[in-house]
A tleap script that builds the chain and sets N, CA, C and O, in Angstrom:
source leaprc.protein.ff14SB
mol = sequence {
  NMET VAL ARG GLN LEU ARG HIE LEU LEU ASP
  VAL ALA ALA LEU PRO THR VAL SER LEU ARG
  VAL LEU PRO LEU ALA ALA GLY PRO PRO LEU
  ALA SER GLU THR GLY THR PHE VAL LEU LEU
  ASP PHE PRO GLN ALA PHE GLY ARG ALA SER
  THR GLU PRO THR THR VAL TYR LEU GLU ASN
  ILE THR GLY ALA LEU TYR LEU ASP LYS PRO
  THR GLU VAL ALA ALA PHE GLU HIE VAL TRP
  SER ASP LEU GLU ALA LEU ALA SER GLY GLU
  ALA GLU SER GLU LYS LEU ILE THR SER ILE
  ILE GLU GLU HIE HIE CASP
}
set mol.1.N position { -23.009 22.333 5.086 }
set mol.1.CA position { -21.603 22.161 5.380 }
set mol.1.C position { -21.401 21.851 6.870 }
set mol.1.O position { -20.568 21.019 7.227 }
set mol.2.N position { -22.158 22.516 7.722 }
set mol.2.CA position { -22.013 22.304 9.159 }
set mol.2.C position { -22.332 20.852 9.525 }
set mol.2.O position { -21.628 20.242 10.330 }
set mol.3.N position { -23.391 20.303 8.934 }
set mol.3.CA position { -23.737 18.898 9.208 }
set mol.3.C position { -22.615 17.957 8.766 }
set mol.3.O position { -22.308 16.983 9.454 }
set mol.4.N position { -22.018 18.248 7.638 }
set mol.4.CA position { -20.917 17.417 7.151 }
set mol.4.C position { -19.713 17.500 8.088 }
set mol.4.O position { -19.078 16.485 8.376 }
set mol.5.N position { -19.404 18.693 8.559 }
set mol.5.CA position { -18.278 18.855 9.475 }
set mol.5.C position { -18.547 18.163 10.803 }
set mol.5.O position { -17.644 17.556 11.378 }
set mol.6.N position { -19.778 18.246 11.295 }
set mol.6.CA position { -20.130 17.532 12.530 }
set mol.6.C position { -19.984 16.020 12.332 }
set mol.6.O position { -19.511 15.305 13.216 }
set mol.7.N position { -20.395 15.558 11.169 }
set mol.7.CA position { -20.260 14.128 10.873 }
set mol.7.C position { -18.781 13.728 10.879 }
set mol.7.O position { -18.430 12.670 11.401 }
set mol.8.N position { -17.926 14.554 10.310 }
set mol.8.CA position { -16.486 14.269 10.342 }
set mol.8.C position { -15.988 14.133 11.778 }
set mol.8.O position { -15.216 13.225 12.087 }
set mol.9.N position { -16.426 15.029 12.650 }
set mol.9.CA position { -16.006 14.944 14.057 }
set mol.9.C position { -16.545 13.675 14.714 }
set mol.9.O position { -15.848 13.052 15.515 }
set mol.10.N position { -17.778 13.286 14.385 }
set mol.10.CA position { -18.346 12.051 14.937 }
set mol.10.C position { -17.524 10.842 14.491 }
set mol.10.O position { -17.207 9.964 15.294 }
set mol.11.N position { -17.189 10.808 13.222 }
set mol.11.CA position { -16.407 9.686 12.685 }
set mol.11.C position { -15.002 9.688 13.285 }
set mol.11.O position { -14.436 8.629 13.557 }
set mol.12.N position { -14.442 10.882 13.489 }
set mol.12.CA position { -13.094 10.988 14.057 }
set mol.12.C position { -13.022 10.431 15.474 }
set mol.12.O position { -11.942 10.085 15.952 }
set mol.13.N position { -14.155 10.342 16.141 }
set mol.13.CA position { -14.182 9.800 17.506 }
set mol.13.C position { -14.042 8.277 17.520 }
set mol.13.O position { -13.789 7.688 18.571 }
set mol.14.N position { -14.205 7.645 16.370 }
set mol.14.CA position { -14.057 6.189 16.302 }
set mol.14.C position { -12.591 5.805 16.513 }
set mol.14.O position { -11.694 6.536 16.094 }
set mol.15.N position { -12.345 4.675 17.153 }
set mol.15.CA position { -10.958 4.292 17.455 }
set mol.15.C position { -10.106 3.955 16.226 }
set mol.15.O position { -8.878 3.941 16.307 }
set mol.16.N position { -10.747 3.689 15.110 }
set mol.16.CA position { -9.997 3.299 13.908 }
set mol.16.C position { -9.836 4.441 12.904 }
set mol.16.O position { -9.389 4.227 11.777 }
set mol.17.N position { -10.205 5.659 13.324 }
set mol.17.CA position { -10.171 6.795 12.403 }
set mol.17.C position { -9.244 7.873 12.932 }
set mol.17.O position { -9.260 8.201 14.119 }
set mol.18.N position { -8.442 8.415 12.040 }
set mol.18.CA position { -7.584 9.547 12.353 }
set mol.18.C position { -7.919 10.660 11.368 }
set mol.18.O position { -7.717 10.511 10.163 }
set mol.19.N position { -8.427 11.765 11.877 }
set mol.19.CA position { -8.806 12.892 11.038 }
set mol.19.C position { -7.749 13.984 11.161 }
set mol.19.O position { -7.485 14.496 12.249 }
set mol.20.N position { -7.156 14.326 10.032 }
set mol.20.CA position { -6.115 15.357 10.028 }
set mol.20.C position { -6.345 16.271 8.830 }
set mol.20.O position { -6.575 15.809 7.712 }
set mol.21.N position { -6.279 17.567 9.083 }
set mol.21.CA position { -6.519 18.577 8.053 }
set mol.21.C position { -5.190 19.001 7.435 }
set mol.21.O position { -4.189 19.171 8.131 }
set mol.22.N position { -5.203 19.164 6.137 }
set mol.22.CA position { -4.038 19.662 5.421 }
set mol.22.C position { -4.244 21.157 5.200 }
set mol.22.O position { -5.061 21.547 4.366 }
set mol.23.N position { -3.515 22.004 5.935 }
set mol.23.CA position { -3.715 23.454 5.813 }
set mol.23.C position { -3.343 23.965 4.419 }
set mol.23.O position { -2.410 23.464 3.791 }
set mol.24.N position { -4.082 24.962 3.949 }
set mol.24.CA position { -3.766 25.559 2.659 }
set mol.24.C position { -2.363 26.151 2.657 }
set mol.24.O position { -1.683 26.153 1.631 }
set mol.25.N position { -1.938 26.648 3.798 }
set mol.25.CA position { -0.616 27.263 3.896 }
set mol.25.C position { 0.513 26.269 3.647 }
set mol.25.O position { 1.645 26.669 3.372 }
set mol.26.N position { 0.210 24.975 3.741 }
set mol.26.CA position { 1.238 23.948 3.514 }
set mol.26.C position { 1.637 23.866 2.046 }
set mol.26.O position { 2.678 23.305 1.706 }
set mol.27.N position { 0.795 24.435 1.177 }
set mol.27.CA position { 1.091 24.358 -0.251 }
set mol.27.C position { 0.686 23.016 -0.809 }
set mol.27.O position { 0.240 22.140 -0.069 }
set mol.28.N position { 0.838 22.847 -2.115 }
set mol.28.CA position { 0.407 21.587 -2.723 }
set mol.28.C position { 1.307 20.420 -2.329 }
set mol.28.O position { 2.526 20.495 -2.481 }
set mol.29.N position { 0.716 19.353 -1.828 }
set mol.29.CA position { 1.513 18.180 -1.466 }
set mol.29.C position { 1.844 17.359 -2.715 }
set mol.29.O position { 1.288 17.588 -3.790 }
set mol.30.N position { 2.751 16.408 -2.554 }
set mol.30.CA position { 3.058 15.488 -3.655 }
set mol.30.C position { 1.812 14.761 -4.134 }
set mol.30.O position { 1.714 14.398 -5.306 }
set mol.31.N position { 0.864 14.547 -3.237 }
set mol.31.CA position { -0.363 13.827 -3.586 }
set mol.31.C position { -1.174 14.559 -4.651 }
set mol.31.O position { -1.995 13.944 -5.332 }
set mol.32.N position { -0.956 15.855 -4.802 }
set mol.32.CA position { -1.697 16.585 -5.834 }
set mol.32.C position { -1.304 16.099 -7.227 }
set mol.32.O position { -2.038 16.312 -8.192 }
set mol.33.N position { -0.169 15.458 -7.328 }
set mol.33.CA position { 0.277 14.921 -8.612 }
set mol.33.C position { -0.159 13.474 -8.819 }
set mol.33.O position { -0.191 12.999 -9.955 }
set mol.34.N position { -0.496 12.763 -7.736 }
set mol.34.CA position { -0.827 11.349 -7.852 }
set mol.34.C position { -2.313 11.069 -7.915 }
set mol.34.O position { -2.728 10.045 -8.458 }
set mol.35.N position { -3.116 11.957 -7.373 }
set mol.35.CA position { -4.537 11.665 -7.243 }
set mol.35.C position { -4.764 10.745 -6.055 }
set mol.35.O position { -3.851 10.518 -5.261 }
set mol.36.N position { -5.963 10.218 -5.930 }
set mol.36.CA position { -6.273 9.375 -4.776 }
set mol.36.C position { -5.679 7.975 -4.948 }
set mol.36.O position { -5.580 7.440 -6.052 }
set mol.37.N position { -5.296 7.419 -3.821 }
set mol.37.CA position { -4.735 6.067 -3.812 }
set mol.37.C position { -4.940 5.463 -2.443 }
set mol.37.O position { -5.183 6.170 -1.465 }
set mol.38.N position { -4.841 4.149 -2.384 }
set mol.38.CA position { -4.946 3.422 -1.123 }
set mol.38.C position { -3.737 2.508 -1.015 }
set mol.38.O position { -3.409 1.781 -1.953 }
set mol.39.N position { -3.077 2.548 0.139 }
set mol.39.CA position { -1.988 1.606 0.422 }
set mol.39.C position { -2.597 0.426 1.171 }
set mol.39.O position { -3.165 0.591 2.251 }
set mol.40.N position { -2.477 -0.749 0.597 }
set mol.40.CA position { -3.037 -1.953 1.202 }
set mol.40.C position { -1.928 -2.778 1.842 }
set mol.40.O position { -1.014 -3.241 1.160 }
set mol.41.N position { -2.016 -2.955 3.149 }
set mol.41.CA position { -1.114 -3.851 3.867 }
set mol.41.C position { -1.927 -5.062 4.286 }
set mol.41.O position { -3.085 -4.929 4.682 }
set mol.42.N position { -1.336 -6.225 4.203 }
set mol.42.CA position { -2.050 -7.456 4.495 }
set mol.42.C position { -1.540 -8.056 5.800 }
set mol.42.O position { -0.356 -7.950 6.121 }
set mol.43.N position { -2.441 -8.688 6.548 }
set mol.43.CA position { -2.045 -9.239 7.848 }
set mol.43.C position { -1.048 -10.385 7.722 }
set mol.43.O position { -1.000 -11.106 6.725 }
set mol.44.N position { -0.264 -10.514 8.769 }
set mol.44.CA position { 0.679 -11.628 8.843 }
set mol.44.C position { -0.035 -12.826 9.452 }
set mol.44.O position { -0.938 -12.673 10.274 }
set mol.45.N position { 0.371 -13.999 9.048 }
set mol.45.CA position { -0.229 -15.218 9.581 }
set mol.45.C position { 0.692 -15.825 10.635 }
set mol.45.O position { 1.797 -16.268 10.321 }
set mol.46.N position { 0.238 -15.843 11.877 }
set mol.46.CA position { 0.965 -16.489 12.978 }
set mol.46.C position { 2.427 -16.053 13.056 }
set mol.46.O position { 3.320 -16.892 13.176 }
set mol.47.N position { 2.676 -14.741 12.987 }
set mol.47.CA position { 4.024 -14.223 13.159 }
set mol.47.C position { 4.914 -14.337 11.941 }
set mol.47.O position { 6.059 -13.887 11.975 }
set mol.48.N position { 4.425 -14.920 10.877 }
set mol.48.CA position { 5.221 -15.038 9.654 }
set mol.48.C position { 4.993 -13.809 8.784 }
set mol.48.O position { 4.067 -13.031 9.014 }
set mol.49.N position { 5.834 -13.649 7.801 }
set mol.49.CA position { 5.667 -12.546 6.859 }
set mol.49.C position { 4.360 -12.722 6.095 }
set mol.49.O position { 3.897 -13.843 5.881 }
set mol.50.N position { 3.777 -11.611 5.692 }
set mol.50.CA position { 2.538 -11.650 4.926 }
set mol.50.C position { 2.752 -12.392 3.614 }
set mol.50.O position { 3.819 -12.311 3.007 }
set mol.51.N position { 1.734 -13.107 3.192 }
set mol.51.CA position { 1.830 -13.817 1.918 }
set mol.51.C position { 1.592 -12.879 0.740 }
set mol.51.O position { 1.899 -13.217 -0.404 }
set mol.52.N position { 1.049 -11.711 1.022 }
set mol.52.CA position { 0.787 -10.717 -0.021 }
set mol.52.C position { 1.649 -9.480 0.221 }
set mol.52.O position { 1.784 -9.035 1.361 }
set mol.53.N position { 2.223 -8.928 -0.825 }
set mol.53.CA position { 3.040 -7.722 -0.641 }
set mol.53.C position { 2.151 -6.489 -0.441 }
set mol.53.O position { 0.986 -6.482 -0.837 }
set mol.54.N position { 2.711 -5.456 0.174 }
set mol.54.CA position { 2.010 -4.183 0.238 }
set mol.54.C position { 1.675 -3.778 -1.195 }
set mol.54.O position { 2.504 -3.896 -2.097 }
set mol.55.N position { 0.451 -3.300 -1.387 }
set mol.55.CA position { -0.037 -3.006 -2.728 }
set mol.55.C position { -0.666 -1.617 -2.758 }
set mol.55.O position { -1.346 -1.213 -1.815 }
set mol.56.N position { -0.433 -0.892 -3.847 }
set mol.56.CA position { -1.072 0.402 -4.063 }
set mol.56.C position { -2.278 0.161 -4.963 }
set mol.56.O position { -2.169 -0.463 -6.018 }
set mol.57.N position { -3.431 0.669 -4.526 }
set mol.57.CA position { -4.658 0.535 -5.306 }
set mol.57.C position { -5.016 1.907 -5.866 }
set mol.57.O position { -5.170 2.876 -5.123 }
set mol.58.N position { -5.144 1.973 -7.185 }
set mol.58.CA position { -5.522 3.203 -7.874 }
set mol.58.C position { -6.785 2.921 -8.680 }
set mol.58.O position { -6.879 1.907 -9.372 }
set mol.59.N position { -7.741 3.817 -8.584 }
set mol.59.CA position { -8.988 3.656 -9.316 }
set mol.59.C position { -9.117 4.783 -10.334 }
set mol.59.O position { -8.781 5.931 -10.043 }
set mol.60.N position { -9.602 4.455 -11.521 }
set mol.60.CA position { -9.813 5.499 -12.521 }
set mol.60.C position { -11.106 5.232 -13.272 }
set mol.60.O position { -11.842 4.309 -12.926 }
set mol.61.N position { -11.387 6.008 -14.270 }
set mol.61.CA position { -12.667 5.944 -14.965 }
set mol.61.C position { -12.902 4.621 -15.696 }
set mol.61.O position { -14.052 4.237 -15.910 }
set mol.62.N position { -11.855 3.930 -16.073 }
set mol.62.CA position { -12.025 2.684 -16.825 }
set mol.62.C position { -11.710 1.424 -16.028 }
set mol.62.O position { -11.813 0.319 -16.560 }
set mol.63.N position { -11.331 1.570 -14.772 }
set mol.63.CA position { -11.018 0.382 -13.985 }
set mol.63.C position { -10.106 0.702 -12.814 }
set mol.63.O position { -10.112 1.815 -12.288 }
set mol.64.N position { -9.331 -0.280 -12.420 }
set mol.64.CA position { -8.447 -0.131 -11.276 }
set mol.64.C position { -7.066 -0.672 -11.622 }
set mol.64.O position { -6.896 -1.484 -12.532 }
set mol.65.N position { -6.098 -0.197 -10.871 }
set mol.65.CA position { -4.716 -0.617 -11.078 }
set mol.65.C position { -4.145 -1.011 -9.726 }
set mol.65.O position { -4.330 -0.301 -8.738 }
set mol.66.N position { -3.460 -2.131 -9.680 }
set mol.66.CA position { -2.807 -2.613 -8.463 }
set mol.66.C position { -1.306 -2.632 -8.717 }
set mol.66.O position { -0.833 -3.295 -9.640 }
set mol.67.N position { -0.559 -1.903 -7.892 }
set mol.67.CA position { 0.896 -1.845 -8.033 }
set mol.67.C position { 1.524 -2.512 -6.820 }
set mol.67.O position { 1.197 -2.171 -5.683 }
set mol.68.N position { 2.430 -3.465 -7.056 }
set mol.68.CA position { 3.062 -4.121 -5.909 }
set mol.68.C position { 4.575 -4.253 -6.039 }
set mol.68.O position { 5.213 -4.885 -5.197 }
set mol.69.N position { 5.147 -3.674 -7.067 }
set mol.69.CA position { 6.610 -3.690 -7.176 }
set mol.69.C position { 7.178 -2.767 -6.093 }
set mol.69.O position { 6.639 -1.686 -5.858 }
set mol.70.N position { 8.251 -3.183 -5.442 }
set mol.70.CA position { 8.798 -2.384 -4.341 }
set mol.70.C position { 9.056 -0.912 -4.692 }
set mol.70.O position { 8.805 -0.037 -3.864 }
set mol.71.N position { 9.542 -0.629 -5.880 }
set mol.71.CA position { 9.811 0.774 -6.243 }
set mol.71.C position { 8.512 1.564 -6.404 }
set mol.71.O position { 8.456 2.747 -6.069 }
set mol.72.N position { 7.474 0.910 -6.915 }
set mol.72.CA position { 6.180 1.581 -7.065 }
set mol.72.C position { 5.579 1.876 -5.690 }
set mol.72.O position { 5.109 2.985 -5.434 }
set mol.73.N position { 5.600 0.888 -4.823 }
set mol.73.CA position { 5.057 1.054 -3.477 }
set mol.73.C position { 5.844 2.134 -2.729 }
set mol.73.O position { 5.252 2.966 -2.042 }
set mol.74.N position { 7.158 2.125 -2.858 }
set mol.74.CA position { 7.999 3.114 -2.176 }
set mol.74.C position { 7.654 4.531 -2.610 }
set mol.74.O position { 7.661 5.447 -1.788 }
set mol.75.N position { 7.355 4.723 -3.882 }
set mol.75.CA position { 6.995 6.062 -4.374 }
set mol.75.C position { 5.721 6.560 -3.691 }
set mol.75.O position { 5.644 7.723 -3.295 }
set mol.76.N position { 4.721 5.686 -3.551 }
set mol.76.CA position { 3.464 6.096 -2.923 }
set mol.76.C position { 3.609 6.209 -1.407 }
set mol.76.O position { 2.934 7.029 -0.787 }
set mol.77.N position { 4.471 5.405 -0.807 }
set mol.77.CA position { 4.750 5.566 0.626 }
set mol.77.C position { 5.410 6.919 0.884 }
set mol.77.O position { 5.164 7.539 1.918 }
set mol.78.N position { 6.234 7.375 -0.037 }
set mol.78.CA position { 6.857 8.692 0.073 }
set mol.78.C position { 5.793 9.796 0.004 }
set mol.78.O position { 5.847 10.766 0.761 }
set mol.79.N position { 4.840 9.639 -0.898 }
set mol.79.CA position { 3.744 10.605 -1.006 }
set mol.79.C position { 2.947 10.635 0.292 }
set mol.79.O position { 2.596 11.707 0.784 }
set mol.80.N position { 2.659 9.449 0.850 }
set mol.80.CA position { 1.910 9.374 2.109 }
set mol.80.C position { 2.687 10.044 3.244 }
set mol.80.O position { 2.104 10.765 4.053 }
set mol.81.N position { 3.969 9.812 3.304 }
set mol.81.CA position { 4.807 10.439 4.334 }
set mol.81.C position { 4.773 11.952 4.219 }
set mol.81.O position { 4.748 12.659 5.226 }
set mol.82.N position { 4.771 12.446 2.982 }
set mol.82.CA position { 4.682 13.883 2.752 }
set mol.82.C position { 3.372 14.438 3.295 }
set mol.82.O position { 3.359 15.489 3.935 }
set mol.83.N position { 2.273 13.737 3.043 }
set mol.83.CA position { 0.974 14.170 3.562 }
set mol.83.C position { 0.967 14.193 5.088 }
set mol.83.O position { 0.480 15.143 5.702 }
set mol.84.N position { 1.509 13.145 5.687 }
set mol.84.CA position { 1.560 13.081 7.152 }
set mol.84.C position { 2.381 14.220 7.741 }
set mol.84.O position { 2.028 14.782 8.777 }
set mol.85.N position { 3.479 14.556 7.072 }
set mol.85.CA position { 4.350 15.622 7.571 }
set mol.85.C position { 3.683 16.993 7.464 }
set mol.85.O position { 3.904 17.853 8.317 }
set mol.86.N position { 2.879 17.204 6.438 }
set mol.86.CA position { 2.258 18.505 6.206 }
set mol.86.C position { 0.957 18.706 6.982 }
set mol.86.O position { 0.589 19.841 7.285 }
set mol.87.N position { 0.264 17.625 7.305 }
set mol.87.CA position { -1.051 17.725 7.942 }
set mol.87.C position { -0.936 18.148 9.403 }
set mol.87.O position { 0.035 17.834 10.091 }
set mol.88.N position { -1.954 18.867 9.847 }
set mol.88.CA position { -2.046 19.231 11.258 }
set mol.88.C position { -2.317 17.976 12.076 }
set mol.88.O position { -2.807 16.978 11.548 }
set mol.89.N position { -2.000 18.028 13.355 }
set mol.89.CA position { -2.280 16.900 14.241 }
set mol.89.C position { -3.779 16.712 14.430 }
set mol.89.O position { -4.571 17.574 14.050 }
set mol.90.N position { -4.161 15.593 15.013 }
set mol.90.CA position { -5.583 15.290 15.201 }
set mol.90.C position { -6.290 16.335 16.055 }
set mol.90.O position { -7.356 16.820 15.678 }
set mol.91.N position { -5.718 16.684 17.191 }
set mol.91.CA position { -6.357 17.652 18.087 }
set mol.91.C position { -6.492 19.018 17.410 }
set mol.91.O position { -7.538 19.661 17.501 }
set mol.92.N position { -5.442 19.451 16.741 }
set mol.92.CA position { -5.475 20.742 16.049 }
set mol.92.C position { -6.493 20.721 14.906 }
set mol.92.O position { -7.188 21.712 14.681 }
set mol.93.N position { -6.585 19.613 14.192 }
set mol.93.CA position { -7.539 19.483 13.095 }
set mol.93.C position { -8.970 19.540 13.616 }
set mol.93.O position { -9.813 20.231 13.044 }
set mol.94.N position { -9.249 18.815 14.700 }
set mol.94.CA position { -10.590 18.836 15.275 }
set mol.94.C position { -10.935 20.222 15.810 }
set mol.94.O position { -12.081 20.660 15.709 }
set mol.95.N position { -9.957 20.907 16.373 }
set mol.95.CA position { -10.180 22.271 16.859 }
set mol.95.C position { -10.531 23.202 15.698 }
set mol.95.O position { -11.433 24.030 15.823 }
set mol.96.N position { -9.839 23.076 14.589 }
set mol.96.CA position { -10.118 23.892 13.410 }
set mol.96.C position { -11.526 23.620 12.891 }
set mol.96.O position { -12.265 24.557 12.587 }
set mol.97.N position { -11.898 22.362 12.787 }
set mol.97.CA position { -13.230 22.011 12.300 }
set mol.97.C position { -14.300 22.545 13.245 }
set mol.97.O position { -15.323 23.058 12.791 }
set mol.98.N position { -14.077 22.432 14.548 }
set mol.98.CA position { -15.018 22.951 15.534 }
set mol.98.C position { -15.172 24.460 15.395 }
set mol.98.O position { -16.283 24.982 15.494 }
set mol.99.N position { -14.070 25.162 15.165 }
set mol.99.CA position { -14.155 26.623 15.028 }
set mol.99.C position { -14.932 27.010 13.771 }
set mol.99.O position { -15.651 28.008 13.774 }
set mol.100.N position { -14.795 26.236 12.707 }
set mol.100.CA position { -15.555 26.517 11.482 }
set mol.100.C position { -17.044 26.265 11.722 }
set mol.100.O position { -17.890 27.018 11.242 }
set mol.101.N position { -17.356 25.211 12.460 }
set mol.101.CA position { -18.758 24.913 12.803 }
set mol.101.C position { -19.340 26.071 13.594 }
set mol.101.O position { -20.439 26.540 13.295 }
set mol.102.N position { -18.610 26.537 14.604 }
set mol.102.CA position { -19.093 27.640 15.442 }
set mol.102.C position { -19.273 28.920 14.628 }
set mol.102.O position { -20.204 29.689 14.867 }
set mol.103.N position { -18.395 29.138 13.686 }
set mol.103.CA position { -18.457 30.327 12.836 }
set mol.103.C position { -19.693 30.320 11.941 }
set mol.103.O position { -20.261 31.374 11.656 }
set mol.104.N position { -20.106 29.142 11.502 }
set mol.104.CA position { -21.221 29.027 10.549 }
set mol.104.C position { -22.508 28.510 11.174 }
set mol.104.O position { -23.481 28.238 10.470 }
set mol.105.N position { -22.512 28.374 12.492 }
set mol.105.CA position { -23.701 27.856 13.176 }
set mol.105.C position { -24.827 28.879 13.060 }
set mol.105.O position { -24.609 30.086 13.167 }
set mol.106.N position { -26.054 28.359 12.836 }
set mol.106.CA position { -27.216 29.254 12.695 }
set mol.106.C position { -27.607 29.873 13.999 }
set mol.106.O position { -28.561 30.648 14.052 }
savepdb mol mol.pdb
quit
């Protein structure tokens, strides 16, 4: 477990990664009802609107599902906002992980 936590801290140091812990005290987030998902945003071409709409990607045992209707995307954006609101900040999350590493260090 300690090696895995150290790896998380190493990855969190990358400029494209944000590591945030969801405390147990926050209670179950809306995401507990949705399962895992990915919000896909597509780049704009030369300042114009993207040619592809924001899309929700869901994977399951028999395949994948892509949702791009505005109401579907809005529902998952709401779930993501809930997670962001409940999660600890990056510095606090890294501090918590570091304290767990120190607690379990051999």
